[in-house]
C-alpha positions as CSV (number, residue, x, y, z in Angstrom):
1,M,-29.1,2.9,3.4
2,K,-27.8,-0.6,2.8
3,N,-24.4,-1.9,3.9
4,I,-22.1,-1.6,0.9
5,Y,-20.5,-4.9,1.9
6,S,-23.5,-6.9,1.0
7,P,-22.2,-9.9,-1.0
8,R,-22.7,-9.4,-4.7
9,V,-21.1,-12.5,-6.1
10,P,-20.6,-16.0,-4.6
11,G,-17.7,-16.3,-2.2
12,P,-16.5,-14.8,1.0
13,N,-17.9,-11.5,2.1
14,P,-15.2,-8.9,1.4
15,V,-15.8,-7.1,4.7
16,S,-14.5,-10.1,6.7
17,S,-11.2,-10.0,4.8
18,L,-10.9,-6.2,5.1
19,D,-11.5,-6.2,8.8
20,K,-8.4,-8.4,9.1
21,Y,-6.2,-5.6,7.7
22,I,-8.0,-2.4,8.7
23,C,-7.3,-2.3,12.4
24,P,-9.7,-0.3,14.7
25,D,-6.9,2.2,15.7
26,F,-7.8,5.0,13.3
27,N,-9.0,7.6,15.8
28,H,-7.3,10.7,14.6
29,S,-7.8,12.6,11.4
30,V,-9.3,10.0,9.0
31,R,-12.7,8.2,9.2
32,I,-13.0,4.9,7.3
33,H,-16.4,4.2,5.9
34,T,-17.7,0.7,4.9
35,D,-21.3,1.7,5.0
36,F,-22.9,4.6,3.1
37,S,-25.1,5.4,6.2
38,S,-22.0,6.6,8.0
39,L,-21.4,9.3,5.4
40,N,-24.3,11.3,6.5
41,G,-23.3,14.7,7.9
42,I,-20.2,15.3,5.8
43,V,-19.9,19.0,4.9
44,H,-19.7,19.5,1.2
45,P,-17.9,16.2,0.2
46,V,-15.1,16.8,-2.2
47,L,-14.3,13.5,-3.8
48,T,-11.5,11.7,-5.7
49,I,-11.4,8.1,-6.8
50,G,-8.8,5.4,-7.4
51,T,-6.9,2.4,-6.1
52,F,-4.1,4.6,-4.8
53,D,-1.7,1.7,-4.4
54,G,1.5,3.1,-2.9
55,V,0.1,6.6,-2.3
56,H,3.1,7.7,-4.2
57,L,4.1,11.2,-5.4
58,G,1.7,11.2,-8.3
59,H,-1.2,10.2,-5.9
60,Q,0.0,12.9,-3.5
61,A,-0.3,15.5,-6.2
62,I,-4.0,14.6,-6.7
63,I,-4.6,14.7,-3.0
64,T,-2.9,18.1,-2.7
65,R,-5.3,19.4,-5.4
66,L,-8.3,17.7,-3.6
67,K,-7.4,19.5,-0.4
68,E,-7.1,22.8,-2.2
69,V,-10.6,22.4,-3.8
70,A,-12.1,21.4,-0.4
71,S,-10.5,24.4,1.3
72,R,-12.0,26.8,-1.3
73,S,-15.5,25.4,-0.7
74,N,-15.1,24.8,3.1
75,G,-15.7,21.2,2.3
76,E,-14.3,17.9,3.5
77,T,-12.0,15.6,1.5
78,V,-13.3,12.1,0.6
79,L,-11.4,9.4,-1.2
80,L,-13.2,6.4,-2.7
81,T,-11.1,3.3,-3.2
82,F,-11.9,-0.4,-3.8
83,Y,-11.3,-3.8,-2.1
84,P,-10.2,-6.3,-3.3
85,H,-7.9,-4.8,-5.9
86,P,-9.8,-4.9,-9.2
87,R,-7.2,-7.1,-10.9
88,M,-7.7,-9.8,-8.2
89,V,-11.4,-10.0,-9.2
90,L,-11.1,-9.6,-13.0
91,H,-8.0,-11.8,-13.3
92,P,-8.3,-14.3,-10.5
93,D,-5.7,-16.7,-12.1
94,D,-3.1,-13.9,-12.2
95,H,-1.1,-14.9,-9.1
96,D,1.7,-12.5,-9.8
97,L,-0.1,-9.4,-8.6
98,K,1.7,-7.8,-5.7
99,L,0.7,-4.6,-4.0
100,L,2.8,-1.8,-2.5
101,N,0.4,-1.4,0.4
102,S,-1.8,-3.5,2.5
103,P,-5.2,-1.9,3.1
104,H,-4.1,-0.9,6.6
105,E,-0.9,0.7,5.3
106,K,-2.7,2.5,2.6
107,A,-5.2,3.9,5.0
108,R,-2.4,5.2,7.3
109,L,-0.7,6.9,4.3
110,L,-3.9,8.5,3.2
111,E,-4.4,9.7,6.7
112,M,-0.9,11.2,6.8
113,A,-1.6,12.9,3.4
114,G,-4.6,14.7,4.9
115,I,-7.6,12.7,3.7
116,Q,-10.5,13.1,6.1
117,H,-12.9,10.4,4.8
118,L,-11.9,7.1,3.2
119,V,-14.7,5.1,1.6
120,V,-13.8,1.5,0.9
121,Y,-16.1,-0.1,-1.6
122,P,-16.2,-3.9,-2.4
123,F,-15.1,-4.6,-6.0
124,S,-16.8,-7.6,-7.6
125,E,-17.6,-8.9,-11.1
126,D,-21.1,-7.5,-10.8
127,F,-19.7,-4.1,-9.9
128,S,-17.3,-4.2,-12.8
129,R,-20.3,-4.5,-15.1
130,M,-22.1,-1.4,-13.7
131,S,-22.7,1.3,-16.4
132,A,-21.0,4.6,-16.1
133,F,-24.4,6.3,-15.4
134,D,-25.4,3.8,-12.6
135,Y,-21.9,4.2,-11.1
136,V,-22.2,8.0,-10.9
137,R,-25.8,7.9,-9.7
138,D,-25.5,5.1,-7.1
139,L,-22.1,5.7,-5.7
140,L,-21.1,9.3,-6.2
141,V,-24.5,11.0,-5.9
142,N,-26.8,8.8,-3.8
143,G,-24.1,7.0,-1.8
144,I,-21.4,9.7,-1.1
145,H,-23.5,12.9,-1.9
146,A,-20.4,14.3,-3.7
147,K,-20.6,18.1,-4.3
148,T,-17.3,18.2,-6.2
149,V,-15.4,15.4,-7.9
150,V,-11.7,15.8,-8.7
151,V,-10.0,13.3,-11.0
152,G,-6.9,12.9,-13.1
153,Y,-7.0,13.5,-16.8
154,D,-6.9,9.8,-17.6
155,H,-9.5,8.6,-15.1
156,R,-12.0,6.0,-16.4
157,F,-14.9,4.3,-14.8
158,G,-17.9,2.1,-15.4
159,R,-18.4,-1.0,-17.6
160,N,-15.5,-1.5,-20.0
161,R,-14.0,1.8,-18.8
162,E,-16.7,3.6,-20.8
163,G,-16.8,6.7,-18.6
164,D,-14.2,9.5,-18.9
165,F,-14.0,13.1,-17.9
166,E,-16.4,14.3,-20.6
167,V,-19.0,11.7,-19.5
168,L,-18.5,12.7,-15.9
169,K,-18.9,16.4,-16.9
170,E,-22.2,15.6,-18.7
171,M,-23.5,13.7,-15.6
172,S,-22.4,16.5,-13.3
173,E,-24.9,18.7,-15.1
174,I,-27.7,16.1,-14.6
175,F,-27.0,15.5,-11.0
176,G,-25.8,18.9,-9.9
177,F,-22.2,18.4,-8.7
178,A,-19.0,20.2,-9.8
179,V,-16.1,18.5,-11.5
180,E,-12.4,19.3,-11.8
181,E,-9.8,17.6,-14.0
182,I,-6.2,17.6,-13.0
183,P,-4.4,18.2,-16.3
184,A,-1.7,15.8,-17.7
185,R,1.1,18.3,-17.2
186,D,0.5,18.4,-13.4
187,I,0.6,14.6,-13.1
188,D,3.0,13.5,-15.8
189,A,5.6,16.0,-14.7
190,I,6.1,13.9,-11.6
191,R,6.7,10.8,-13.8
192,V,5.6,8.4,-11.2
193,S,3.6,5.2,-11.5
194,S,3.0,2.2,-9.3
195,T,4.5,0.0,-12.0
196,K,7.8,1.9,-12.0
197,I,7.9,1.5,-8.2
198,R,7.2,-2.2,-8.4
199,D,9.9,-2.7,-11.0
200,A,12.4,-0.8,-8.9
201,L,11.6,-3.0,-5.8
202,N,11.7,-6.2,-7.7
203,T,15.3,-5.5,-8.7
204,G,16.3,-4.4,-5.2
205,N,16.5,-0.7,-6.1
206,V,14.8,0.5,-2.9
207,N,16.5,3.9,-3.2
208,K,14.8,4.6,-6.5
209,A,11.5,3.3,-5.1
210,S,11.7,5.6,-2.1
211,R,12.3,8.6,-4.3
212,L,9.2,7.8,-6.4
213,L,7.1,7.0,-3.3
214,G,8.2,10.1,-1.3
215,Y,9.0,7.8,1.7
216,N,11.0,4.7,2.4
217,Y,9.3,1.5,1.4
218,R,8.1,-0.6,4.4
219,V,7.1,-4.2,5.0
220,T,5.3,-5.3,8.2
221,G,5.2,-8.7,9.7
222,T,5.4,-11.0,12.7
223,V,8.5,-12.5,14.2
224,V,8.4,-16.3,13.9
225,H,10.7,-19.1,14.9
226,G,13.3,-20.1,12.3
227,D,16.0,-22.8,12.4
228,G,18.2,-20.9,14.9
229,R,21.3,-21.1,12.6
230,G,21.9,-17.4,12.8
231,A,22.6,-17.6,16.6
232,T,25.0,-20.4,16.1
233,I,27.3,-18.3,13.9
234,G,27.1,-15.2,16.2
235,F,24.4,-13.3,14.3
236,P,20.9,-14.1,15.7
237,T,18.2,-13.0,13.3
238,A,14.5,-12.3,13.6
239,N,12.6,-14.2,10.9
240,I,9.7,-12.2,9.6
241,R,6.4,-13.6,8.3
242,V,4.7,-10.9,6.3
243,D,1.1,-10.4,7.4
244,Y,-0.4,-9.3,4.1
245,P,-0.2,-12.1,1.5
246,Y,-0.3,-9.7,-1.5
247,K,2.5,-7.4,-0.2
248,L,5.4,-6.9,-2.7
249,I,8.7,-8.1,-1.2
250,P,11.8,-6.4,-2.6
251,G,14.2,-8.6,-4.7
252,R,16.6,-11.0,-3.1
253,G,19.6,-9.4,-1.4
254,V,21.0,-7.7,1.7
255,Y,19.6,-4.3,2.8
256,A,20.3,-1.7,5.4
257,V,17.0,-1.2,7.3
258,N,15.4,0.7,10.1
259,V,13.0,-1.4,12.2
260,N,10.1,-0.1,14.3
261,L,9.4,-2.4,17.3
262,N,6.8,-1.1,19.7
263,D,7.5,2.5,18.7
264,R,11.2,2.0,19.2
265,V,13.4,2.5,16.1
266,L,16.3,0.0,15.7
267,Q,18.9,-0.4,13.0
268,G,19.5,-3.6,11.2
269,V,20.8,-5.7,8.3
270,L,18.1,-7.6,6.5
271,N,18.4,-10.5,4.1
272,I,15.8,-11.7,1.6
273,G,16.6,-15.0,0.0
274,V,17.1,-18.8,0.4
275,R,20.4,-18.6,2.4
276,P,22.3,-20.8,-0.1
277,T,25.5,-21.1,2.1
278,I,23.5,-22.9,4.8
279,H,20.6,-24.6,2.8
280,S,20.6,-26.2,-0.6
281,N,16.8,-26.3,-1.1
282,A,15.2,-23.7,1.1
283,S,12.2,-21.5,0.6
284,E,12.6,-17.7,0.5
285,Q,12.8,-16.1,3.9
286,I,13.1,-12.6,5.3
287,E,15.4,-12.3,8.3
288,V,16.9,-9.3,10.0
289,F,19.9,-8.9,12.4
290,L,19.2,-6.0,14.7
291,L,22.2,-3.9,15.8
292,E,22.9,-3.5,19.5
293,F,19.8,-5.5,20.4
294,D,19.5,-8.8,22.2
295,Q,15.9,-9.6,23.3
296,N,13.4,-12.4,22.7
297,I,10.8,-10.8,20.4
298,Y,9.0,-13.9,19.0
299,G,5.4,-13.0,18.2
300,E,6.1,-9.3,18.1
301,N,5.1,-7.1,15.1
302,L,7.9,-5.4,13.2
303,S,7.7,-2.7,10.6
304,V,10.8,-2.7,8.4
305,E,11.8,0.4,6.5
306,F,14.2,-0.3,3.6
307,V,16.9,2.4,3.5
308,E,19.5,1.1,1.0
309,W,20.5,-2.0,-0.9
310,I,23.9,-3.4,0.1
311,R,24.6,-6.5,-2.1
312,D,23.1,-9.4,-3.9
313,E,22.5,-12.7,-2.1
314,Q,25.4,-15.1,-2.7
315,K,26.7,-18.5,-1.8
316,F,30.0,-18.6,0.2
317,G,32.5,-21.4,0.3
318,S,32.4,-21.7,4.1
319,I,30.6,-20.5,7.2
320,D,33.7,-18.4,8.1
321,D,33.4,-16.6,4.8
322,L,29.8,-16.0,5.5
323,K,30.5,-14.6,8.9
324,K,33.2,-12.3,7.5
325,Q,30.8,-10.9,4.9
326,I,28.0,-10.4,7.5
327,A,30.4,-8.3,9.6
328,E,31.2,-6.2,6.5
329,D,27.5,-5.9,5.8
330,I,27.0,-4.5,9.3
331,V,29.7,-1.9,8.6
332,S,28.0,-0.9,5.4
333,A,24.6,-0.7,7.0
334,R,25.8,1.7,9.7
335,K,26.7,4.2,6.9
336,Y,23.1,4.4,5.8
337,V,20.9,3.9,9.0
């Protein structure tokens, strides 16, 4: 079988970009497939399909049903997703798209949810023009060898979204696989969407976002050198450069956070903003003050878990006023973390 990352349109090969974010440390319960040939040997593949950005409670309901179906048939769970995100390909001039997960984060969350096989397929303009029939025949049947396909009631596929559950059901009779539709009442009852979560995060409402996700929202990045002003006022901060360029960063403000550093969990106060008290024309930065911690961690990778919003970013009349407020922020953060 051919490598599914063969370039289909001019431009960089998607696999080179994906390899940057899918790290080779998945050696537990999930297998990541970027080539159909590696799918050989899966026992009774039970498949679902989607972008699954966020792997939120609605997605988790679909995965729960997928696992139930697989258990009944002694099969293995398979999830087909796409890279890059379809909107990046179909609307390349839309620079406002931000995602809840990097590919690496999404793979980790799917692993935790119990997915056994993750198939990552390159989304391109050519692929978007594939007919519903070719989509089912080439990907689901000849590529993945699906025995059962589980989809939500509103799932669409193929050119111009021409395929729906009824079309999938007709094709299942042609190609000999079973289909199951998750009814609207089972998904809509959860009242979760990636858009709702993005809206909550954009306004700093990380508490609401966490309730919809089913876990605390996280941002991962590398500690880089800043201007060192935090240390001069008694609150040295770690400046974080987010590794994934399309990652959604919560709205400006001050947050209580937990920080994972080399499997050690630390508590902290994180600021997202332009630091208006110190700078008059600065770019947005992410910086965290770690409580009870005083080590050089430049170049280290941090995973920040947003626990609670504390306050909006604001400009203070003096550095002393800023220092007083930071001390109060630390007291507030301790209540949450």
